[in-house]
C-alpha positions, 0 to 999 in steps of 0.5 A: 500500499502506498500512501502520499500525504500532501498536507497534514495538520501541524500537530502530527506533522513531526509524527508522520514517520510513525504511520505504518504502511497499512495504517490510514491517516485518519485513524492515526490522526484521531488516535493522536487527538487531532480535533478535525480527525476526531470529528471526522472519525466520529461522523463515520462511526455514527453517521455512515451506515453500511448495509451488508447483505452478505452478513447475518443481520444484527437485530439488537439496533432494531430492538427499540424501533420494532418494539414500537407497534406504530413503527412495526405496522408501518413497516408491515404496510410497506412490505406488503405494498411492495408485494411481500407475504409478510404479516408480523415481525417478532424479535426473540431473544435466546442464550447462545454459548460463547467462548471468552478467552482471558490472557493472563500474566504472572509476576515472572512474565509468564503468559497463559490463556483460559477459556470460559464458556458463557451464555450471551443473549442473542436477538433473532428476527422472525417474519410471519407469512400466511399459507393458502389457508390463511394460517400464519407460519414463522420463518427465521430472517436467515431462511428467507430468500436473498431478495427478501433479506436485502429489501427488509434490511434496507427499508428497516434500516431507513425507517430507523434512521428516518430524519437523520442526516446519515450516509448509507453505503450498499454494494450491489444493492439490486443483485437479488431484487426484481427490477420493479423493487429496485425502482422502489428502493431508488425512489426510497433513496431519491425521493421519499427520503430527503435527509440522507445520502445513499451511495450504491453500486450495481451492474444493472444498466437499466437503472440508468434510466430510472428517475436519476439525475446525471450527476447521480450516475458515476462510472468506475473504469480500470485502466490496463494497470488495474487502477480505478477511475471514477467519473460522472455523466455530468463530466461529459461535455455534450448537453445531450449526455446531461439531458434527463430524458436521454437514454443513458443505458443505450448510449452506455451500451454504445460505448459512449461513456466508457467503463465498459467490459472489453471481451475478447471473443477470438481469444476465448474461442482459441482457448476453447478450441472452437469457433462459434461463427462456424459452429452457428453456421453449421447449426443453421445448415442442419436446422 
């Protein structure tokens, strides 16, 4: 990792040689009580929320929210309006054995470890569905589909933080979602929540044409060395590229904006030992 520091606070300028190669300057500065760094670090810790669909949900932060019946009913109405068969939400506590490791050092400097098993409270989320007979049955959150889990997590997190000036980061937020649910999520970000900011990544080209401003659409392009460059549609000089009624997806697929995946088909065919053009012609003649 190579880091370059052009301007640093005077209070830590003399200590810069102590910054390790794998250590972030912001973390180093806040550990050395630089006021600006402490404020920035505090903002990241308290106001930046990473919605990670790939890890088990931590239910504890949702306990106060779902403990309020009004909040829970609002959430359930929203989920059913989005065509999810969810009729109730329960947070259930259970005891789970956890290993606690203690490191001890005696007067002679000898170090020993002791392992103790303790029971810790864990909170699980259960969602109620209805079967064909109209009877409720419960599923643990982890047993739901990937799309249900992600949409539930996005909506619950946003509802819980409503009114706060927060920043939400979501990687490939649309991957397990139907395109219509993705549009709902975008409207939730862009129209129905005016106090927060959302940064999401996607590989779904159709999203470019879903009520997004040109300055909200950014591309990441890698050069031949694997370094990434970030730029917006709004950076392009052509006025047509900044029109909101413009077909961004079509122009992107035509290569207007770059940030494209360049596929070398002849090389792929050579590795596989096939010629797709010949194979297609032969299949057509046989058909």
